[in-house]
C-alpha positions, -999 to 999 in steps of 0.1 A, spaced: -242 -229 483 -221 -249 508 -226 -238 544 -197 -235 568 -205 -267 587 -205 -288 555 -172 -272 544 -156 -280 577 -168 -316 575 -155 -320 540 -122 -305 551 -121 -329 581 -127 -358 558 -99 -346 535 -75 -340 565 -81 -375 579 -77 -391 545 -44 -374 537 -31 -379 573 -38 -416 568 -20 -416 535 10 -397 550 12 -419 580 22 -449 558 51 -432 539 79 -434 565 69 -470 574 64 -486 540 102 -490 535 105 -509 568 76 -532 558 94 -538 525 126 -545 544 109 -571 565 99 -588 533 134 -585 519 124 -566 489 149 -550 465 150 -513 459 134 -518 425 105 -537 441 102 -509 467 100 -484 439 72 -503 422 51 -500 454 53 -462 449 48 -461 411 22 -488 413 1 -466 435 5 -436 412 -2 -456 380 -34 -471 395 -46 -436 403 -36 -423 369 -58 -450 352 -88 -450 376 -93 -414 386 -111 -404 354 -134 -434 358 -144 -423 393 -147 -387 381 -171 -398 354 -191 -419 379 -193 -390 403 -209 -370 375 -234 -397 367 -244 -412 401 -233 -384 425 -203 -371 444 -213 -385 478 -215 -422 468 -181 -420 451 -166 -403 481 -180 -428 505 -168 -458 484 -134 -442 481 -130 -437 518 -142 -473 526 -118 -487 499 -90 -466 513 -94 -481 547 -98 -517 536 -67 -515 514 -45 -503 542 -57 -530 565 -49 -555 537 -13 -544 540 -11 -559 574 -19 -593 560 6 -591 531 35 -615 535 50 -613 500 60 -587 474 30 -595 452 5 -594 480 19 -560 491 18 -547 455 -17 -559 449 -29 -543 482 -13 -510 471 -29 -511 437 -63 -519 452 -59 -491 476 -50 -466 449 -78 -478 426 -105 -476 452 -95 -444 468 -87 -423 437 -123 -412 436 -119 -393 468 -100 -363 453 -124 -356 423 -154 -361 446 -142 -337 472 -133 -309 448 -164 -315 427 -185 -310 457 -166 -277 465 -170 -266 428 -207 -275 427 -215 -258 459 -197 -224 454 -201 -196 430 -173 -183 407 -165 -155 431 -160 -177 461 -148 -209 445 -111 -200 443 -109 -192 480 -128 -224 490 -105 -245 467 -74 -228 482 -85 -236 518 -94 -272 508 -59 -275 493 -44 -262 525 -63 -288 545 -50 -314 521 -14 -302 525 -18 -300 563 -29 -336 565 0 -347 544 23 -326 566 11 -342 598 9 -378 584 46 -387 582 53 -372 616 25 -393 631 37 -423 611 72 -420 626 58 -419 661 34 -448 656 61 -469 640 77 -472 675 48 -494 685 54 -518 656 59 -516 618 22 -524 613 8 -498 637 7 -469 611 -12 -491 587 -38 -500 613 -43 -464 623 -44 -453 586 -71 -478 578 -90 -472 609 -91 -434 603 -106 -439 569 -132 -464 581 -141 -440 610 -145 -412 586 -168 -431 562 -200 -432 584 -194 -395 593 -194 -386 556 -225 -408 550 -245 -392 578 -236 -356 576 -223 -348 541 -249 -333 517 -250 -342 480 -251 -310 459 -285 -303 444 -290 -315 409 -296 -279 398 -261 -271 411 -244 -297 389 -239 -288 352 -228 -315 327 -226 -303 292 -206 -331 275 -213 -367 282 -184 -391 274 -172 -426 279 -141 -435 300 -118 -434 270 -135 -403 254 -130 -384 287 -93 -384 280 -100 -361 250 -105 -333 275 -67 -331 277 -66 -318 241 -95 -293 245 -88 -256 244 -88 -241 278 -82 -274 295 -49 -285 279 -30 -255 291 -41 -260 326 -35 -297 326 -1 -291 313 7 -268 342 -7 -294 366 15 -321 351 46 -299 349 43 -288 385 38 -324 396 69 -336 377 90 -309 393 77 -314 428 79 -352 428 115 -349 416 122 -325 444 106 -347 471 124 -377 458 159 -362 457 161 -334 482 173 -358 509 200 -373 488 210 -338 477 214 -325 513 233 -356 524 257 -354 494 261 -316 496 261 -308 533 262 -341 551 228 -333 566 212 -355 592 176 -369 588 164 -341 610 175 -314 585 160 -334 556 127 -337 575 128 -299 582 131 -292 545 99 -312 538 81 -294 567 92 -260 556 79 -265 520 46 -280 531 41 -256 560 46 -226 538 21 -240 513 -5 -245 541 0 -209 555 -2 -193 521 -34 -211 511 -51 -206 545 -42 -169 551 -27 -152 521 -44 -163 489 -77 -147 498 -60 -114 500 -42 -120 467 -75 -128 450 -87 -94 460 -57 -77 444 -51 -97 412 -68 -120 388 -62 -157 389 -40 -158 358 -17 -131 373 -14 -150 406 -5 -182 386 21 -163 367 38 -149 399 35 -183 415 55 -199 387 81 -172 389 85 -178 426 87 -215 421 115 -212 396 135 -190 421 130 -217 447 144 -246 427 173 -225 414 181 -214 450 184 -250 461 205 -260 431 231 -233 438 228 -232 476 262 -228 494 247 -237 528 217 -257 540 200 -225 551 196 -216 514 179 -249 509 153 -240 535 149 -206 518 144 -224 485 118 -247 501 99 -216 513 98 -202 477 87 -236 463 59 -240 489 48 -204 483 48 -207 445 30 -240 444 4 -227 468 -3 -199 444 -4 -221 412 -22 -253 421 -54 -238 436 -57 -214 407 -54 -243 382 -81 -263 400 -104 -232 402 -99 -223 365 -105 -259 355 -138 -259 374 -149 -228 356 -144 -241 320 -179 -256 322 -178 -280 291 -174 -312 311 -187 -324 344 -167 -314 375 -161 -351 383 -144 -358 349 -125 -325 351 -112 -331 386 -105 -368 380 -83 -359 350 -64 -334 370 -57 -361 396 -45 -383 367 -21 -356 356 -8 -353 391 -3 -390 393 15 -391 360 38 -364 372 46 -385 403 56 -413 380 78 -393 357 93 -369 382 113 -394 402 126 -411 371 139 -378 357 153 -369 390 171 -402 394 187 -400 360 198 -364 363 211 -368 399 235 -395 386 250 -368 364 252 -341 390 235 -335 423 222 -301 412 207 -313 379 173 -325 393 166 -290 407 178 -272 376 156 -295 356 126 -287 378 134 -250 375 136 -254 337 102 -273 336 85 -245 356 102 -218 334 87 -235 303 53 -234 319 58 -197 327 67 -190 291 36 -209 280 14 -189 304 29 -156 293 23 -165 256 -13 -174 263 -18 -141 282 -5 -121 252 -27 -140 228 -57 -134 250 -50 -97 252 -44 -95 215 -77 -113 208 -96 -90 232 -81 -58 216 -91 -70 182 -127 -76 194 -128 -41 208 
């Protein structure tokens, strides 16, 4: 079992890593502007990162199962730091793109390693709470990162990249010295597979439904994050401050729910029920934004979205970890791949639908989550029918 100090250290590592990642986001467009990049080239810097994570996360997850969680986490942190420092030296589009791809490829093992350690070191009763709190720490780091990036950018366009890389490199020796590798008896690997064979997990019963939810939520959320600013400007003439507030409200709600509320909900309901209610709340949030007559309703919608996603995503990770047919590294690595795929597809769908109507991206996101809800309800009915037949 993971002790409190080890959990706090792992959370600290996750927070610093996500803060470092978030620091770069508001500054990357300015770096691209200094290099006179087109909007398409700027877009490839974002999708290139997500594509690299999509392809490499299963590899690192498999490696975490074979050589250990801690070495993969250490290497991911070190690679993360080096890649951000490489951005400082980039003086052309291709150098910038290669640095982004290297960074994503090397750091994509961090996520599966962290959640594998949590899954390996907790029992079924406590795992959902531990995963929820780790997810909250992850969201808190991402919430703080852009704000810190905006402040650091005043000292120069390269300052956030220096800080992001330094944070990762400082965290690396801390993880090496104090983080404990789970005991071999705690790690269960029932199915060995190659890199390409590991993708078959997406089709396995019990896994495919959960990965579909993870992918759908990611598509909807990435479309939301990509278009909410354009929507508020077009609909209400909002200033950057109001747009930033929308991001903060969504992320802040997710942090609060995962830190303080989910543990209470786990005592009342089973995980599948929490996931179902989370999907319903998320649908309401996207619909509220689409039909909002005032920017206040956008903020209310952001609260619903943050609340709903905070209920759904930790439950999905927890349920995946309990399937038990594949190693935790492969399982968590594939979940990161689904999230990355969603971050590629979502902005594309959002951009196309926004050109038709400013409300379509949010209605599309609501429709995607509604389909996931119907799929969840159908699965619950089939499960109840199967159990009644056995009895």
